[in-house]
TORNUTI-603994 format. One line per field, with one value per atom (N, C-alpha, C, CB): x, y, z; residue number from 1; residue in three letters. Coordinates in Angstrom, 3 decimals. Atoms other than C-alpha are relative to their C-alpha. Last residue first. Glycine has a CB too. Example, Ala and Ser with C-alpha at 12.3 -4.5 7.8 and 13.67 -1.06 7.14 Angstrom:
BEGIN
c1 <- [-0.820 / 13.670 / -0.770 / 0.414 / 0.890 / 12.300 / 0.900 / -0.992]
c2 <- [-1.190 / -1.060 / 1.090 / 0.462 / -1.190 / -4.500 / 1.200 / 0.027]
c3 <- [-0.060 / 7.140 / 0.730 / -1.415 / 0.000 / 7.800 / 0.000 / 1.246]
seq <- [2 / 2 / 2 / 2 / 1 / 1 / 1 / 1]
type <- [ser / ser / ser / ser / ala / ala / ala / ala]
END
This chain:
BEGIN
c1 <- [0.175 / -33.083 / -0.135 / -1.182 / -0.237 / -32.068 / -0.017 / 1.446 / -0.928 / -33.365 / -0.011 / -0.330 / 0.255 / -34.585 / 0.837 / -0.010 / -1.090 / -33.640 / -0.821 / 1.481 / -0.341 / -36.804 / 1.023 / -1.162 / 0.250 / -37.020 / 0.632 / 0.757 / -0.340 / -37.435 / -0.348 / 1.384 / -0.957 / -37.239 / 0.546 / -0.470 / -1.238 / -39.065 / 1.111 / -0.407 / -0.916 / -41.508 / 1.286 / -0.848 / -0.865 / -42.157 / 0.731 / -1.218 / 0.898 / -43.329 / 1.066 / -0.823 / 0.525 / -41.256 / -0.814 / 1.016 / -0.815 / -39.029 / -0.422 / 1.650 / -1.023 / -41.342 / 0.411 / -0.568 / 0.524 / -43.085 / 1.122 / -0.549 / 1.188 / -42.138 / -0.414 / -1.308 / -0.649 / -38.807 / -0.932 / 1.014 / -0.806 / -39.958 / 0.449 / 1.409 / -1.565 / -42.444 / 0.638 / 0.646 / -0.614 / -46.034 / 1.450 / -0.191 / -0.908 / -47.654 / 0.675 / -0.544 / 0.550 / -50.515 / 0.959 / 0.033 / 1.441 / -49.252 / -0.575 / -1.024 / 0.020 / -45.883 / -1.035 / 0.329 / -0.489 / -46.406 / 0.124 / 1.635 / 1.250 / -48.217 / 0.401 / -0.447 / 0.996 / -45.167 / -1.302 / -0.472 / -0.689 / -42.885 / -0.805 / 1.621 / 0.205 / -45.046 / 0.618 / 1.141 / 1.453 / -45.059 / -0.273 / -0.744 / 0.587 / -41.502 / -1.430 / 0.369 / -0.590 / -40.702 / -0.389 / 1.123 / 0.822 / -43.349 / 0.713 / -0.544 / 1.646 / -41.707 / -0.561 / -1.189 / -0.431 / -38.096 / -1.424 / 1.005 / 0.049 / -39.862 / 0.626 / 0.917 / 1.280 / -41.341 / 0.164 / -0.493 / 0.886 / -38.354 / -1.490 / -0.233 / -0.788 / -36.099 / -0.905 / 1.901 / 0.350 / -38.871 / 0.647 / 0.355 / 1.264 / -38.740 / -0.279 / -0.803 / 0.058 / -34.999 / -1.498 / 0.539 / -0.483 / -35.118 / -0.049 / 0.984 / 0.785 / -37.790 / 0.904 / -0.601 / 1.115 / -35.694 / -1.044 / -0.871 / -0.253 / -32.842 / -0.933 / 0.645 / -0.313 / -34.821 / 0.759 / 0.554 / 0.935 / -36.034 / 0.046 / -0.555 / 0.325 / -32.583 / -1.521 / 0.089 / -0.913 / -31.276 / -0.498 / 1.921 / 0.269 / -34.120 / 0.805 / 0.325 / 1.371 / -33.527 / -0.659 / -1.174 / -0.184 / -29.849 / -1.595 / 0.649 / -0.719 / -30.541 / 0.022 / 1.258 / 0.918 / -33.218 / 0.665 / -0.218 / 1.089 / -31.051 / -0.885 / -0.946 / -0.654 / -28.021 / -0.950 / 1.045 / -0.216 / -30.254 / 0.858 / 0.911 / 1.098 / -31.327 / 0.096 / -0.492 / 0.469 / -27.976 / -1.229 / -0.120 / 1.127 / -26.825 / -0.203 / 0.194 / -0.852 / -23.566 / -0.948 / 0.662 / -1.096 / -24.680 / 0.886 / 0.921 / 0.031 / -28.157 / 1.076 / -0.168 / 0.563 / -27.486 / -0.220 / -0.946 / -0.980 / -25.077 / -0.696 / 0.741 / -1.072 / -27.766 / 1.071 / 0.709 / 0.714 / -30.392 / 0.896 / -0.958 / 0.150 / -28.069 / -0.556 / -1.098 / 1.073 / -27.024 / -0.294 / -0.066 / -0.170 / -24.506 / -1.400 / 1.042 / -0.333 / -24.438 / -0.110 / 1.437 / 1.049 / -26.084 / 0.216 / -0.409 / 1.248 / -23.510 / -1.226 / -0.460 / -0.080 / -20.778 / -0.963 / 1.461 / -0.111 / -22.556 / 0.448 / 0.957 / 1.069 / -22.568 / -0.500 / -0.372 / 0.430 / -19.122 / -1.508 / 0.302 / 1.427 / -17.979 / -0.648 / -0.948 / 0.575 / -14.171 / -1.298 / 0.655 / 0.885 / -12.313 / -0.918 / 0.636 / 0.950 / -11.054 / -0.806 / 0.781 / 1.387 / -9.788 / -0.883 / -0.022 / 0.729 / -7.336 / -1.486 / 0.936 / 0.486 / -6.204 / -0.995 / 0.823 / 0.970 / -5.377 / -0.762 / 0.397 / 1.274 / -3.610 / -0.733 / 0.024 / 0.664 / -1.223 / -1.273 / -0.414 / 1.538 / 0.937 / -0.501 / -0.628 / 0.409 / 4.611 / -1.411 / 0.497 / -0.320 / 5.672 / -0.467 / 1.519 / 0.831 / 3.891 / 0.240 / 0.071 / 0.998 / 6.276 / -1.361 / -0.222 / -0.238 / 9.349 / -1.092 / 1.004 / -0.025 / 8.106 / 0.038 / 1.268 / 1.376 / 7.175 / 0.060 / -0.389 / -0.118 / 10.410 / -1.253 / 1.205 / 0.558 / 9.691 / -0.005 / -1.138 / -1.315 / 12.227 / -0.632 / 0.587 / -0.670 / 9.836 / 1.111 / 0.209 / 0.378 / 7.157 / 0.772 / -1.093 / -0.092 / 9.131 / -0.579 / -0.606 / -1.506 / 9.920 / -0.131 / 0.865 / -0.660 / 6.325 / 1.239 / 0.320 / 0.509 / 5.177 / 0.316 / -1.338 / 0.182 / 7.522 / -0.587 / 0.805 / -0.290 / 7.159 / -0.467 / -0.515 / -1.179 / 6.933 / 0.392 / 0.905 / 0.218 / 3.074 / 1.425 / -0.669 / 0.354 / 4.032 / -0.350 / -1.765 / -1.067 / 5.702 / -0.333 / 0.575 / -1.030 / 3.023 / 1.220 / 0.520 / 0.347 / 0.669 / 0.839 / -1.038 / -0.499 / 3.042 / -0.725 / -0.465 / 1.145 / 3.141 / -0.005 / -0.265 / -0.500 / 5.820 / -1.598 / 1.095 / -0.211 / 5.296 / 0.178 / 1.374 / 1.218 / 3.819 / 0.134 / -0.241 / 0.966 / 6.726 / -1.515 / -0.055 / -0.244 / 9.261 / -1.065 / 0.956 / 0.555 / 7.329 / 0.516 / 0.524 / 1.554 / 7.579 / -0.472 / -0.809 / 0.349 / 11.374 / -1.606 / 0.454 / 1.123 / 12.547 / -0.754 / -0.816 / 0.946 / 15.945 / -1.263 / 0.347 / 0.886 / 18.613 / -1.461 / 1.032 / 0.520 / 19.744 / -0.641 / 0.980 / 1.169 / 20.127 / -0.590 / 0.067 / 0.931 / 22.823 / -1.507 / 0.664 / 0.266 / 24.986 / -1.335 / 1.330 / 1.110 / 24.437 / -0.341 / 0.459 / 1.368 / 25.966 / -1.365 / 0.284 / 0.518 / 28.871 / -1.375 / 0.824]
c2 <- [-0.555 / 37.197 / 1.462 / -0.595 / -1.454 / 35.015 / 0.699 / 0.261 / -0.729 / 31.541 / 1.083 / -0.053 / -1.038 / 30.001 / 0.677 / 0.676 / -1.730 / 26.815 / 0.804 / 0.241 / -0.821 / 24.039 / 0.974 / 0.632 / -1.432 / 21.429 / 0.867 / 0.411 / -0.580 / 18.037 / 1.419 / -0.097 / -1.019 / 17.581 / 0.389 / 0.990 / 0.083 / 14.443 / 0.858 / 0.467 / 1.182 / 14.079 / -0.378 / -1.085 / -0.125 / 17.967 / -1.739 / 0.636 / 0.523 / 17.705 / -0.086 / -1.549 / 1.033 / 19.769 / -0.354 / -0.954 / 0.405 / 23.072 / -1.422 / -0.009 / 1.309 / 24.620 / -0.371 / -1.266 / 1.318 / 27.817 / -1.039 / -0.319 / 0.275 / 31.239 / -1.369 / 0.811 / 0.592 / 31.295 / -0.460 / 1.037 / 1.124 / 34.068 / -0.888 / 0.634 / -0.272 / 36.158 / -1.170 / 0.290 / 0.931 / 35.302 / 0.507 / -1.940 / -0.653 / 37.968 / -0.380 / 0.926 / -0.140 / 35.848 / 1.051 / -1.638 / -0.598 / 36.178 / 0.452 / -1.086 / -1.194 / 35.796 / 0.657 / -0.047 / -0.716 / 32.694 / 1.474 / -0.630 / -0.034 / 31.182 / 0.851 / -1.722 / -1.208 / 32.102 / 0.299 / -0.465 / -1.555 / 30.585 / 0.815 / 0.361 / -0.310 / 27.227 / 1.822 / -1.364 / -0.141 / 26.961 / 0.531 / -1.302 / -1.141 / 27.359 / 0.502 / 0.076 / -1.287 / 24.852 / 1.221 / 0.002 / -0.449 / 22.413 / 1.109 / -1.037 / -0.742 / 22.820 / 0.156 / -0.963 / -0.923 / 21.576 / 0.856 / -0.400 / -0.584 / 18.848 / 1.495 / -0.912 / -0.209 / 17.724 / 0.847 / -1.239 / -1.095 / 18.096 / 0.242 / -0.492 / -1.324 / 16.059 / 1.316 / -0.129 / -0.389 / 13.547 / 1.123 / -0.984 / -0.173 / 12.788 / 0.715 / -1.554 / -1.189 / 12.805 / 0.699 / -0.097 / -1.154 / 10.193 / 1.537 / -0.248 / -0.497 / 8.530 / 0.854 / -1.237 / -1.058 / 8.393 / 0.437 / -0.667 / -1.201 / 6.934 / 1.255 / -0.283 / -0.926 / 4.414 / 1.005 / -0.579 / -0.551 / 3.236 / 0.724 / -0.654 / -1.002 / 3.207 / 0.484 / -0.520 / -1.573 / 1.405 / 1.042 / 0.003 / -0.337 / -1.407 / 1.491 / -1.232 / -0.679 / -1.697 / 0.654 / -1.365 / -1.421 / -2.081 / 0.666 / -0.205 / -1.127 / -4.648 / 0.934 / -0.159 / -0.181 / -6.856 / 1.195 / -1.478 / -1.165 / -6.480 / 0.378 / -0.445 / -1.093 / -7.942 / 1.069 / -0.374 / -0.621 / -10.739 / 1.617 / -1.172 / -0.205 / -11.800 / 0.951 / -1.216 / -1.000 / -11.841 / 0.526 / -0.315 / -0.791 / -14.177 / 1.383 / 0.107 / -1.351 / -15.219 / 0.939 / 0.821 / 0.192 / -19.028 / 1.510 / -1.258 / 0.537 / -18.282 / 0.216 / -1.275 / -0.924 / -16.664 / -0.148 / 0.340 / -1.088 / -19.043 / 0.757 / 0.553 / 0.413 / -22.008 / 1.207 / -1.048 / 0.105 / -20.402 / -0.159 / -1.149 / -1.331 / -19.792 / 0.333 / 0.527 / -0.351 / -23.282 / 1.373 / -0.802 / -0.561 / -23.490 / 0.440 / 1.164 / 0.756 / -25.933 / 0.755 / -0.468 / 0.536 / -23.716 / -1.013 / -0.538 / -0.526 / -21.290 / -0.825 / 1.071 / 0.189 / -23.892 / 0.897 / 0.300 / 1.183 / -24.507 / 0.280 / -0.885 / 0.342 / -20.678 / -1.396 / 0.180 / -0.746 / -20.191 / -0.247 / 1.351 / -0.551 / -22.627 / 0.328 / -1.088 / -0.031 / -22.812 / 0.635 / 0.359 / 1.356 / -23.239 / -0.098 / -1.311 / -0.104 / -19.411 / -1.089 / 0.189 / -0.501 / -20.343 / 0.295 / 0.940 / 0.538 / -22.755 / 0.707 / 0.058 / 0.788 / -20.635 / -0.978 / -0.379 / -0.651 / -18.010 / -0.721 / 0.857 / -0.053 / -20.317 / 0.664 / 0.437 / -1.345 / -21.143 / -0.037 / 0.268 / -0.032 / -23.976 / 1.377 / -0.462 / 0.357 / -24.110 / 0.039 / -1.517 / -1.118 / -22.337 / -0.342 / 0.252 / -1.177 / -24.806 / 1.183 / 0.428 / 0.524 / -27.796 / 0.970 / -1.804 / -0.087 / -25.967 / -0.347 / -0.614 / -1.589 / -25.148 / 0.282 / 0.741 / -0.674 / -28.860 / 1.592 / 0.002 / -1.527 / -30.233 / 0.763 / 0.716 / -1.088 / -33.928 / 1.366 / -0.270 / -0.527 / -36.316 / 1.213 / -1.296 / -0.541 / -36.675 / 0.362 / -0.697 / -1.373 / -37.613 / 0.781 / 0.057 / -0.916 / -40.644 / 1.530 / -0.656 / -0.377 / -41.668 / 1.014 / -1.522 / -0.865 / -41.714 / 0.845 / -0.752 / -1.270 / -43.396 / 1.190 / -0.187 / -0.946 / -46.105 / 1.377 / 0.041 / -1.222 / -48.125 / 0.647 / 0.657 / -0.209 / -51.738 / 1.264 / -0.566 / 0.585 / -51.677 / -0.161 / -1.245 / -1.485 / -48.989 / -0.991 / 1.291 / -0.900 / -52.256 / 1.297 / 0.431 / 0.930 / -54.527 / 0.666 / -1.406 / 0.470 / -52.104 / -0.652 / -0.843 / -1.306 / -51.030 / 0.076 / 1.434 / -0.343 / -54.755 / 1.128 / -0.950 / -0.163 / -54.353 / 0.032 / 1.489 / 1.420 / -55.974 / 0.215 / -0.791 / 1.133 / -52.930 / -1.358 / -0.335 / -0.694 / -50.855 / -0.547 / 1.852 / 0.297 / -52.840 / 0.093 / 0.771 / 1.661 / -52.657 / -0.174 / -1.244 / 0.297 / -48.688 / -1.529 / 0.808 / -0.174 / -48.672 / -0.254 / 1.518 / -0.595 / -50.516 / 0.537 / -0.985 / 0.338 / -51.285 / 0.698 / 0.058 / 1.166 / -50.943 / -0.295 / -1.814 / -0.383 / -47.606 / -0.878 / 0.322 / -0.435 / -49.252 / 0.772 / 0.687 / 1.150 / -51.616 / 0.702 / -0.830 / 0.782 / -48.735 / -1.109 / -0.752 / -0.857 / -46.911 / -0.536 / 1.393 / 0.024 / -49.764 / 1.041 / 0.396 / 1.253 / -49.840 / -0.445 / -0.949]
c3 <- [1.293 / 19.702 / 0.169 / -0.720 / -0.321 / 22.476 / -1.383 / 0.820 / 1.213 / 22.094 / 0.232 / -1.404 / 0.527 / 25.255 / -1.313 / 1.018 / 0.057 / 25.363 / -0.442 / -1.131 / 0.995 / 25.576 / 0.500 / -0.538 / -0.330 / 28.486 / -1.286 / 1.538 / -1.347 / 27.101 / 0.333 / 0.187 / -0.519 / 23.287 / 1.408 / -0.361 / 1.056 / 22.735 / 0.406 / -1.493 / -0.167 / 25.587 / -0.925 / -0.091 / -1.273 / 25.420 / 0.334 / 1.472 / -1.196 / 22.104 / 1.061 / -0.264 / 0.314 / 19.431 / 1.344 / -0.522 / 1.294 / 19.397 / -0.481 / 0.300 / 0.008 / 21.819 / -1.218 / 0.562 / 0.010 / 20.409 / 0.453 / -1.431 / -1.085 / 21.542 / 0.049 / -0.291 / -1.156 / 19.437 / 1.313 / 0.442 / 0.572 / 17.049 / 1.370 / -0.944 / 0.021 / 18.760 / -0.555 / 1.455 / -1.248 / 17.742 / -0.231 / -0.134 / -0.884 / 15.649 / 1.315 / 0.250 / -1.531 / 14.303 / 0.917 / 0.788 / 0.203 / 10.573 / 1.325 / -0.651 / 0.613 / 11.581 / -0.022 / -1.050 / -1.426 / 13.941 / -0.478 / 0.701 / -1.027 / 10.750 / 1.429 / 0.439 / 0.789 / 8.419 / 0.673 / -1.556 / -0.397 / 11.040 / -0.667 / -0.471 / -1.514 / 11.391 / 0.080 / 1.147 / -0.137 / 7.566 / 1.318 / -0.208 / 0.388 / 7.308 / -0.066 / -0.964 / -0.355 / 9.752 / -0.435 / -0.274 / -0.787 / 8.137 / 0.764 / 0.751 / 0.527 / 4.615 / 1.176 / -1.030 / 0.439 / 6.534 / -0.389 / -1.019 / -1.239 / 8.413 / -0.597 / 1.282 / -0.923 / 5.290 / 1.088 / 0.587 / 0.728 / 3.199 / 0.677 / -1.605 / -0.412 / 5.857 / -0.842 / -0.613 / -1.462 / 5.787 / 0.231 / 1.080 / 0.156 / 2.003 / 1.685 / -0.500 / 0.449 / 2.238 / 0.080 / -1.313 / -0.528 / 4.722 / -0.314 / 0.005 / -1.207 / 3.059 / 0.920 / 0.841 / 0.546 / -0.008 / 1.075 / -1.250 / 0.412 / 1.874 / -0.425 / -0.843 / -1.208 / 3.380 / -0.147 / 0.992 / -0.775 / 0.176 / 1.017 / 0.301 / 0.818 / -1.575 / 0.544 / -1.554 / -0.515 / 1.663 / -0.894 / -0.236 / -1.157 / 1.179 / 0.473 / 0.793 / 0.315 / -2.521 / 1.597 / -0.782 / 0.707 / -2.102 / 0.054 / -1.823 / -0.763 / 0.939 / -0.679 / 0.425 / -1.097 / -1.174 / 0.954 / 0.818 / 0.477 / -4.236 / 1.032 / -1.188 / 0.347 / -2.229 / -0.592 / -0.890 / -1.255 / -0.577 / -0.191 / 0.924 / -0.594 / -3.909 / 1.227 / 0.295 / 0.622 / -5.245 / 0.559 / -1.228 / -0.609 / -2.655 / -0.507 / 1.434 / -0.390 / -4.402 / 0.696 / -1.367 / -0.861 / -3.816 / 0.176 / -0.670 / -1.337 / -4.634 / 0.842 / -0.028 / -1.041 / -7.591 / 1.218 / -0.234 / -0.212 / -8.791 / 0.452 / -0.998 / -0.786 / -8.063 / 0.526 / -0.849 / -1.422 / -9.914 / 1.041 / 0.123 / -0.326 / -13.056 / 1.776 / -1.178 / -0.630 / -13.172 / 0.587 / 0.838 / -1.275 / -15.718 / 0.424 / -0.007 / -1.192 / -18.561 / 1.506 / -0.234 / -0.147 / -21.267 / 1.247 / -1.277 / -0.705 / -20.611 / 0.243 / -0.706 / -1.515 / -21.713 / 0.925 / 0.424 / -0.607 / -24.760 / 1.505 / -0.796 / -0.216 / -25.582 / 0.710 / -1.031 / -0.987 / -24.840 / 0.290 / -0.314 / 0.386 / -27.363 / 1.295 / -0.855 / -0.741 / -26.722 / -0.370 / 0.810 / 0.351 / -29.753 / 0.786 / 0.052 / 1.362 / -29.681 / -0.325 / -1.251 / -0.376 / -26.164 / -0.768 / 0.609 / -1.044 / -27.488 / 0.370 / 1.159 / 0.505 / -30.108 / 0.592 / -0.428 / 0.655 / -27.947 / -0.690 / -0.696 / -0.866 / -25.704 / -0.535 / 1.251 / 0.210 / -28.578 / 0.931 / -1.635 / 0.040 / -26.854 / -0.309 / 1.368 / 1.571 / -28.062 / 0.011 / -0.595 / 1.200 / -24.902 / -1.298 / -0.220 / -0.119 / -22.774 / -0.861 / 1.272 / 0.923 / -24.265 / 0.430 / 0.223 / 1.088 / -22.982 / -1.136 / -0.010 / 0.524 / -19.817 / -1.469 / 0.529 / -0.201 / -19.315 / -0.607 / 1.743 / -0.389 / -20.202 / -0.322 / -0.773 / 0.671 / -20.131 / 0.456 / -0.187 / 1.029 / -18.621 / -0.731 / -1.313 / -0.719 / -15.480 / -0.878 / 1.093 / -0.303 / -17.684 / 0.749 / 0.557 / 1.046 / -18.992 / 0.074 / -1.026 / 0.588 / -15.523 / -1.303 / -0.548 / -0.916 / -14.475 / -0.327 / 0.996 / 0.186 / -17.586 / 1.013 / -0.066 / -0.722 / -17.075 / -0.022 / 0.245 / -0.254 / -20.263 / 1.443 / -1.076 / -0.641 / -20.412 / 0.211 / -0.570 / -1.059 / -21.245 / 0.955 / -0.422 / -0.967 / -23.910 / 1.380 / -0.703 / -0.339 / -25.734 / 0.893 / -1.271 / -1.031 / -25.283 / 0.360 / -0.670 / -1.580 / -26.543 / 0.772 / 0.118 / -0.677 / -29.574 / 1.539 / -1.021 / -0.827 / -30.695 / 0.807 / 0.784 / -1.266 / -33.506 / 0.806 / 0.123 / -0.568 / -36.856 / 1.547 / -0.687 / 0.146 / -38.446 / 0.615 / -1.469 / -1.220 / -36.887 / -0.151 / -0.145 / -1.375 / -38.663 / 0.961 / 0.433 / -0.062 / -41.967 / 1.162 / -1.150 / -0.181 / -41.225 / -0.110 / -1.142 / -1.394 / -40.475 / 0.106 / 0.520 / 0.478 / -43.670 / 1.257 / -0.862 / -0.636 / -42.570 / -0.289 / 1.151 / 1.034 / -45.130 / 0.835 / -0.200 / 1.531 / -43.768 / -0.660 / -0.921 / -0.286 / -40.405 / -1.116 / 1.143 / -0.420 / -41.612 / 0.308 / 1.464 / 1.161 / -43.019 / 0.017 / -0.232 / 0.920 / -39.815 / -1.236 / -0.371 / -0.548 / -37.921 / -0.673 / 1.524 / 0.467 / -40.264 / 0.347 / 0.416]
seq <- [135 / 135 / 135 / 135 / 134 / 134 / 134 / 134 / 133 / 133 / 133 / 133 / 132 / 132 / 132 / 132 / 131 / 131 / 131 / 131 / 130 / 130 / 130 / 130 / 129 / 129 / 129 / 129 / 128 / 128 / 128 / 128 / 127 / 127 / 127 / 127 / 126 / 126 / 126 / 126 / 125 / 125 / 125 / 125 / 124 / 124 / 124 / 124 / 123 / 123 / 123 / 123 / 122 / 122 / 122 / 122 / 121 / 121 / 121 / 121 / 120 / 120 / 120 / 120 / 119 / 119 / 119 / 119 / 118 / 118 / 118 / 118 / 117 / 117 / 117 / 117 / 116 / 116 / 116 / 116 / 115 / 115 / 115 / 115 / 114 / 114 / 114 / 114 / 113 / 113 / 113 / 113 / 112 / 112 / 112 / 112 / 111 / 111 / 111 / 111 / 110 / 110 / 110 / 110 / 109 / 109 / 109 / 109 / 108 / 108 / 108 / 108 / 107 / 107 / 107 / 107 / 106 / 106 / 106 / 106 / 105 / 105 / 105 / 105 / 104 / 104 / 104 / 104 / 103 / 103 / 103 / 103 / 102 / 102 / 102 / 102 / 101 / 101 / 101 / 101 / 100 / 100 / 100 / 100 / 99 / 99 / 99 / 99 / 98 / 98 / 98 / 98 / 97 / 97 / 97 / 97 / 96 / 96 / 96 / 96 / 95 / 95 / 95 / 95 / 94 / 94 / 94 / 94 / 93 / 93 / 93 / 93 / 92 / 92 / 92 / 92 / 91 / 91 / 91 / 91 / 90 / 90 / 90 / 90 / 89 / 89 / 89 / 89 / 88 / 88 / 88 / 88 / 87 / 87 / 87 / 87 / 86 / 86 / 86 / 86 / 85 / 85 / 85 / 85 / 84 / 84 / 84 / 84 / 83 / 83 / 83 / 83 / 82 / 82 / 82 / 82 / 81 / 81 / 81 / 81 / 80 / 80 / 80 / 80 / 79 / 79 / 79 / 79 / 78 / 78 / 78 / 78 / 77 / 77 / 77 / 77 / 76 / 76 / 76 / 76 / 75 / 75 / 75 / 75 / 74 / 74 / 74 / 74 / 73 / 73 / 73 / 73 / 72 / 72 / 72 / 72 / 71 / 71 / 71 / 71 / 70 / 70 / 70 / 70 / 69 / 69 / 69 / 69 / 68 / 68 / 68 / 68 / 67 / 67 / 67 / 67 / 66 / 66 / 66 / 66 / 65 / 65 / 65 / 65 / 64 / 64 / 64 / 64 / 63 / 63 / 63 / 63 / 62 / 62 / 62 / 62 / 61 / 61 / 61 / 61 / 60 / 60 / 60 / 60 / 59 / 59 / 59 / 59 / 58 / 58 / 58 / 58 / 57 / 57 / 57 / 57 / 56 / 56 / 56 / 56 / 55 / 55 / 55 / 55 / 54 / 54 / 54 / 54 / 53 / 53 / 53 / 53 / 52 / 52 / 52 / 52 / 51 / 51 / 51 / 51 / 50 / 50 / 50 / 50 / 49 / 49 / 49 / 49 / 48 / 48 / 48 / 48 / 47 / 47 / 47 / 47 / 46 / 46 / 46 / 46 / 45 / 45 / 45 / 45 / 44 / 44 / 44 / 44 / 43 / 43 / 43 / 43 / 42 / 42 / 42 / 42 / 41 / 41 / 41 / 41 / 40 / 40 / 40 / 40 / 39 / 39 / 39 / 39 / 38 / 38 / 38 / 38 / 37 / 37 / 37 / 37 / 36 / 36 / 36 / 36 / 35 / 35 / 35 / 35 / 34 / 34 / 34 / 34 / 33 / 33 / 33 / 33 / 32 / 32 / 32 / 32 / 31 / 31 / 31 / 31 / 30 / 30 / 30 / 30 / 29 / 29 / 29 / 29 / 28 / 28 / 28 / 28 / 27 / 27 / 27 / 27 / 26 / 26 / 26 / 26 / 25 / 25 / 25 / 25 / 24 / 24 / 24 / 24 / 23 / 23 / 23 / 23 / 22 / 22 / 22 / 22 / 21 / 21 / 21 / 21 / 20 / 20 / 20 / 20 / 19 / 19 / 19 / 19 / 18 / 18 / 18 / 18 / 17 / 17 / 17 / 17 / 16 / 16 / 16 / 16 / 15 / 15 / 15 / 15 / 14 / 14 / 14 / 14 / 13 / 13 / 13 / 13 / 12 / 12 / 12 / 12 / 11 / 11 / 11 / 11 / 10 / 10 / 10 / 10 / 9 / 9 / 9 / 9 / 8 / 8 / 8 / 8 / 7 / 7 / 7 / 7 / 6 / 6 / 6 / 6 / 5 / 5 / 5 / 5 / 4 / 4 / 4 / 4 / 3 / 3 / 3 / 3 / 2 / 2 / 2 / 2 / 1 / 1 / 1 / 1]
type <- [gly / gly / gly / gly / glu / glu / glu / glu / ile / ile / ile / ile / glu / glu / glu / glu / leu / leu / leu / leu / thr / thr / thr / thr / glu / glu / glu / glu / gly / gly / gly / gly / val / val / val / val / leu / leu / leu / leu / glu / glu / glu / glu / his / his / his / his / pro / pro / pro / pro / gly / gly / gly / gly / met / met / met / met / pro / pro / pro / pro / arg / arg / arg / arg / ser / ser / ser / ser / gly / gly / gly / gly / pro / pro / pro / pro / ala / ala / ala / ala / arg / arg / arg / arg / gly / gly / gly / gly / leu / leu / leu / leu / leu / leu / leu / leu / arg / arg / arg / arg / asp / asp / asp / asp / val / val / val / val / phe / phe / phe / phe / arg / arg / arg / arg / met / met / met / met / ile / ile / ile / ile / leu / leu / leu / leu / thr / thr / thr / thr / asp / asp / asp / asp / leu / leu / leu / leu / gly / gly / gly / gly / val / val / val / val / ala / ala / ala / ala / gln / gln / gln / gln / arg / arg / arg / arg / arg / arg / arg / arg / ala / ala / ala / ala / val / val / val / val / asp / asp / asp / asp / leu / leu / leu / leu / thr / thr / thr / thr / ser / ser / ser / ser / gly / gly / gly / gly / ala / ala / ala / ala / val / val / val / val / glu / glu / glu / glu / thr / thr / thr / thr / thr / thr / thr / thr / gly / gly / gly / gly / arg / arg / arg / arg / ala / ala / ala / ala / val / val / val / val / leu / leu / leu / leu / asp / asp / asp / asp / gly / gly / gly / gly / ile / ile / ile / ile / lys / lys / lys / lys / ala / ala / ala / ala / arg / arg / arg / arg / arg / arg / arg / arg / thr / thr / thr / thr / leu / leu / leu / leu / ala / ala / ala / ala / glu / glu / glu / glu / val / val / val / val / asp / asp / asp / asp / val / val / val / val / arg / arg / arg / arg / glu / glu / glu / glu / leu / leu / leu / leu / leu / leu / leu / leu / ala / ala / ala / ala / ala / ala / ala / ala / val / val / val / val / asn / asn / asn / asn / val / val / val / val / arg / arg / arg / arg / ala / ala / ala / ala / val / val / val / val / leu / leu / leu / leu / ala / ala / ala / ala / asn / asn / asn / asn / val / val / val / val / asp / asp / asp / asp / val / val / val / val / arg / arg / arg / arg / lys / lys / lys / lys / leu / leu / leu / leu / leu / leu / leu / leu / arg / arg / arg / arg / glu / glu / glu / glu / val / val / val / val / asp / asp / asp / asp / val / val / val / val / arg / arg / arg / arg / asp / asp / asp / asp / leu / leu / leu / leu / leu / leu / leu / leu / gln / gln / gln / gln / asp / asp / asp / asp / val / val / val / val / asp / asp / asp / asp / val / val / val / val / arg / arg / arg / arg / asp / asp / asp / asp / leu / leu / leu / leu / leu / leu / leu / leu / arg / arg / arg / arg / asn / asn / asn / asn / val / val / val / val / asp / asp / asp / asp / val / val / val / val / arg / arg / arg / arg / asp / asp / asp / asp / leu / leu / leu / leu / met / met / met / met / gly / gly / gly / gly / asn / asn / asn / asn / val / val / val / val / glu / glu / glu / glu / val / val / val / val / lys / lys / lys / lys / glu / glu / glu / glu / leu / leu / leu / leu / met / met / met / met / arg / arg / arg / arg / asn / asn / asn / asn / leu / leu / leu / leu / met / met / met / met]
END
């Protein structure tokens, strides 16, 4: 019998007469949210569609690049990397120069007829007493 009565009710007309704000003022939102199945709701969300709607260009316009690079210490990383590269390059150049110097000194010693190992390995202050090379 109740169903027959409800069939005669014009729902839209009734909703037009209801003060929705007053009705919602009486709803306990926390209690309502406790009844929501969040997992089920999230399964219905199309994350790809949401991401596709993101305007990346507009988002990047709001990024403070200077603050970001300061925070990430990019300048320090570049300086450190440059210093390391320069140091490595100098080390290679020094090794090449020492190798070339050694070859030239051997060549000069041969031209002058000096015995191999007769010259000190370096300045006395740096190398101390030189070891005799058996040959």
